Residue frames as a rotation matrix with the C-alpha (Angstrom) as fourth column:
MET 1
0.638 0.499 -0.586 44.11
-0.236 -0.598 -0.766 -28.96
-0.733 0.626 -0.264 47.84
LYS 2
-0.077 -0.777 -0.625 47.40
-0.959 -0.114 0.260 -29.66
-0.273 0.620 -0.736 46.10
THR 3
-0.731 -0.183 0.657 46.79
-0.150 0.983 0.106 -33.40
-0.666 -0.021 -0.746 46.27
LEU 4
0.218 0.908 0.356 43.46
0.360 0.265 -0.895 -33.07
-0.907 0.324 -0.269 44.58
ARG 5
0.643 -0.048 -0.765 44.98
-0.585 -0.675 -0.449 -30.95
-0.495 0.736 -0.462 41.88
ILE 6
-0.465 -0.880 -0.097 47.86
-0.807 0.376 0.455 -33.42
-0.364 0.290 -0.885 41.29
MET 7
-0.511 0.396 0.763 45.29
0.225 0.918 -0.326 -36.31
-0.830 0.005 -0.558 41.03
ALA 8
0.588 0.796 -0.142 43.16
0.078 -0.231 -0.970 -34.40
-0.805 0.559 -0.197 38.54
ILE 9
0.354 -0.515 -0.781 46.16
-0.892 -0.437 -0.116 -33.54
-0.281 0.737 -0.614 36.34
SER 10
-0.719 -0.583 0.378 47.39
-0.489 0.811 0.321 -37.16
-0.494 0.046 -0.868 36.54
ALA 11
-0.124 0.755 0.644 43.96
0.357 0.639 -0.681 -38.47
-0.926 0.146 -0.349 35.50
ILE 12
0.751 0.357 -0.555 43.78
-0.312 -0.549 -0.776 -36.06
-0.582 0.756 -0.301 32.59
ALA 13
-0.116 -0.893 -0.436 47.32
-0.954 -0.022 0.300 -36.94
-0.277 0.451 -0.849 31.50
LEU 14
-0.707 -0.165 0.688 46.50
-0.114 0.986 0.120 -40.69
-0.698 0.006 -0.716 31.57
PHE 15
0.385 0.900 0.204 43.26
0.237 0.118 -0.964 -40.09
-0.892 0.420 -0.168 29.57
TYR 16
0.706 -0.125 -0.697 45.09
-0.615 -0.597 -0.516 -38.23
-0.352 0.792 -0.498 26.87
ALA 17
-0.445 -0.892 0.071 47.96
-0.778 0.425 0.462 -40.72
-0.442 0.151 -0.884 26.80
GLN 18
-0.363 0.419 0.832 45.45
0.236 0.905 -0.353 -43.53
-0.901 0.069 -0.428 26.07
ALA 19
0.688 0.704 -0.177 43.72
0.077 -0.314 -0.946 -41.49
-0.722 0.638 -0.270 23.41
PHE 20
0.413 -0.604 -0.682 46.98
-0.886 -0.440 -0.146 -40.77
-0.212 0.664 -0.717 21.60
ALA 21
-0.568 -0.622 0.539 48.15
-0.516 0.779 0.355 -44.33
-0.641 -0.077 -0.764 21.97
GLN 22
0.050 0.668 0.743 45.10
0.367 0.679 -0.635 -45.61
-0.929 0.305 -0.211 20.13
GLN 23
0.841 0.326 -0.432 45.65
-0.212 -0.536 -0.817 -43.25
-0.498 0.778 -0.382 17.25
ALA 24
-0.159 -0.967 -0.199 49.13
-0.706 -0.030 0.708 -44.45
-0.690 0.253 -0.678 16.50
SER 25
0.869 0.444 -0.219 49.25
-0.454 0.538 -0.710 -46.24
-0.197 0.717 0.669 13.20
THR 26
0.448 -0.709 0.544 51.65
0.441 0.705 0.555 -48.71
-0.777 -0.009 0.629 11.81
PRO 27
-0.219 -0.554 -0.803 54.27
-0.421 -0.689 0.590 -47.43
-0.880 0.467 -0.082 9.34
ALA 28
0.745 0.511 -0.429 53.50
-0.579 0.176 -0.796 -47.94
-0.331 0.841 0.428 5.65
GLN 29
0.349 -0.591 0.727 55.21
0.376 0.799 0.469 -50.83
-0.859 0.110 0.501 3.93
PRO 30
-0.305 -0.530 -0.791 57.53
-0.554 -0.577 0.600 -49.84
-0.775 0.621 -0.118 1.12
SER 31
0.726 0.604 -0.328 56.38
-0.602 0.330 -0.727 -50.77
-0.331 0.725 0.603 -2.29
GLN 32
0.111 -0.630 0.768 58.02
0.065 0.776 0.627 -53.92
-0.992 -0.020 0.127 -3.64
ASP 33
0.873 0.302 0.382 57.30
0.376 0.079 -0.923 -53.00
-0.309 0.950 -0.045 -7.29
ALA 34
0.789 -0.603 -0.118 60.30
-0.600 -0.714 -0.361 -50.70
0.133 0.356 -0.925 -7.57
ALA 35
0.014 -0.808 0.589 62.59
-0.773 0.365 0.519 -53.21
-0.635 -0.462 -0.619 -5.91
ALA 36
0.282 0.112 0.953 61.39
0.316 0.927 -0.203 -56.06
-0.906 0.358 0.226 -8.20
LEU 37
0.973 0.125 0.194 61.86
0.220 -0.248 -0.943 -53.97
-0.070 0.961 -0.269 -11.29
SER 38
0.531 -0.847 -0.034 65.33
-0.847 -0.529 -0.063 -52.82
0.035 0.062 -0.997 -10.38
VAL 39
-0.195 -0.672 0.715 66.54
-0.653 0.633 0.416 -56.38
-0.732 -0.385 -0.562 -9.65
GLY 40
-0.395 0.009 0.918 64.70
0.312 0.942 0.125 -58.77
-0.864 0.336 -0.375 -11.93
GLY 41
-0.989 -0.010 -0.150 63.14
-0.129 -0.457 0.880 -56.50
-0.078 0.889 0.450 -14.49
SER 42
-0.354 0.927 -0.123 59.57
-0.200 0.054 0.978 -57.66
0.914 0.371 0.166 -13.97
ILE 43
-0.314 0.360 0.879 57.11
-0.950 -0.121 -0.289 -57.91
0.002 -0.925 0.379 -11.13
PRO 44
-0.994 -0.057 -0.091 56.59
-0.058 0.998 -0.001 -61.55
0.091 0.004 -0.996 -10.02
PRO 45
-0.223 0.964 -0.144 52.99
-0.208 0.097 0.973 -62.90
0.952 0.247 0.179 -10.35
GLN 46
-0.970 -0.007 0.244 51.00
-0.243 0.127 -0.962 -63.05
-0.024 -0.992 -0.125 -7.13
THR 47
-0.480 0.859 -0.176 47.71
0.773 0.509 0.379 -64.43
0.415 0.046 -0.909 -6.01
GLU 48
0.258 0.699 0.667 44.94
0.176 -0.713 0.679 -62.25
0.950 -0.058 -0.307 -4.60
MET 49
0.944 0.090 -0.319 46.32
0.320 0.003 0.947 -62.78
0.086 -0.996 -0.026 -1.09
GLY 50
0.719 -0.695 0.023 49.75
-0.695 -0.719 0.001 -61.67
0.016 -0.017 -1.000 -2.12
ALA 51
0.353 -0.589 0.727 51.45
-0.119 0.742 0.659 -65.04
-0.928 -0.319 0.192 -2.13
PRO 52
-0.323 -0.462 -0.826 53.83
-0.859 -0.224 0.461 -65.55
-0.398 0.858 -0.325 -5.08
THR 53
0.783 0.579 0.227 52.66
-0.384 0.737 -0.555 -67.96
-0.489 0.348 0.800 -7.70
GLY 54
-0.240 -0.931 0.277 55.21
-0.238 0.333 0.912 -70.41
-0.941 0.153 -0.301 -9.15
LYS 55
-0.446 0.019 -0.895 55.65
-0.894 0.039 0.446 -71.77
0.043 0.999 -0.001 -12.65
SER 56
0.681 0.705 0.197 53.67
-0.678 0.709 -0.192 -74.72
-0.275 -0.003 0.961 -13.82
ARG 57
0.208 -0.622 0.755 55.35
0.058 0.778 0.625 -78.03
-0.976 -0.087 0.198 -14.58
GLU 58
0.640 0.149 0.754 54.79
0.727 0.199 -0.657 -77.43
-0.248 0.969 0.019 -18.23
GLN 59
0.938 -0.312 0.154 56.59
-0.243 -0.904 -0.351 -74.09
0.249 0.292 -0.924 -18.14
VAL 60
0.398 -0.843 0.362 59.54
-0.664 0.007 0.748 -75.54
-0.633 -0.537 -0.557 -16.31
TYR 61
0.302 -0.224 0.927 59.77
0.437 0.897 0.074 -78.47
-0.848 0.382 0.368 -18.68
HIS 62
0.896 0.120 0.428 59.61
0.438 -0.402 -0.804 -76.09
0.076 0.908 -0.413 -21.65
GLU 63
0.758 -0.644 0.105 62.54
-0.652 -0.751 0.102 -74.08
0.013 -0.146 -0.989 -20.19
LEU 64
0.226 -0.695 0.683 64.54
-0.308 0.614 0.727 -77.23
-0.924 -0.375 -0.076 -19.60
VAL 65
0.432 -0.035 0.901 64.11
0.714 0.624 -0.318 -78.37
-0.551 0.781 0.295 -23.16
GLN 66
0.967 -0.107 0.230 64.89
0.053 -0.802 -0.595 -74.87
0.248 0.588 -0.770 -24.47
SER 67
0.572 -0.803 0.168 68.13
-0.735 -0.411 0.539 -74.76
-0.364 -0.432 -0.825 -22.39
LYS 68
0.199 -0.477 0.856 69.16
0.113 0.879 0.463 -78.11
-0.973 0.004 0.229 -23.74
THR 69
0.601 0.141 0.787 68.59
0.764 0.188 -0.617 -77.17
-0.235 0.972 0.005 -27.37
ASP 70
0.906 -0.224 0.359 70.33
-0.013 -0.863 -0.506 -73.85
0.423 0.453 -0.784 -27.31
GLY 71
0.161 -0.943 -0.292 73.38
0.388 0.333 -0.860 -75.16
0.908 0.025 0.419 -25.35
GLU 72
0.148 -0.079 0.986 72.74
-0.680 -0.731 0.044 -73.24
0.718 -0.677 -0.162 -22.20
ALA 73
0.942 0.232 0.244 72.54
-0.335 0.575 0.746 -76.46
0.033 -0.784 0.619 -20.11
ALA 74
0.614 -0.785 -0.084 75.94
0.709 0.595 -0.379 -77.64
0.348 0.173 0.922 -21.32
THR 75
-0.032 -0.670 0.742 77.45
0.090 -0.741 -0.665 -74.28
0.995 0.046 0.084 -20.63
MET 76
0.467 0.324 0.823 76.01
-0.760 -0.329 0.560 -74.23
0.452 -0.887 0.092 -17.12
ARG 77
0.992 -0.117 -0.049 77.32
0.127 0.898 0.422 -77.73
-0.005 -0.425 0.905 -16.50
ASP 78
0.297 -0.944 0.140 80.76
0.687 0.110 -0.718 -76.69
0.663 0.310 0.681 -17.54
ILE 79
-0.063 -0.270 0.961 80.76
-0.322 -0.906 -0.276 -73.56
0.945 -0.327 -0.030 -15.43
PHE 80
0.194 0.260 0.946 79.43
-0.972 -0.080 0.222 -75.27
0.133 -0.962 0.237 -12.33
LYS 81
0.078 -0.283 -0.956 81.33
-0.262 0.919 -0.294 -78.49
0.962 0.273 -0.002 -12.43
GLY 82
0.850 0.140 0.508 81.24
-0.527 0.192 0.828 -80.62
0.018 -0.971 0.237 -9.30
THR 83
-0.191 -0.945 0.266 83.84
-0.949 0.247 0.195 -83.00
-0.250 -0.216 -0.944 -7.99
ARG 84
0.738 0.569 0.361 82.32
-0.449 0.815 -0.367 -86.07
-0.503 0.109 0.857 -9.67
């Protein structure tokens, strides 16, 4: 009689353990919006799938020309001199 009762309790325990195991959810991911705003000041652009989008060649070239005209490129070259 005790054996039958132990087997029944064990079966019920296993059944409920599986039921609760299936209900477990993954923890929520923290929002990156607050982190991006606190570090860089703006949220980086992303595609619909969440991958970051980069700058176009035209945008990069425009930034290069702008840094050369306002003296930023020369300042950076002086600050980060190599051993050339």
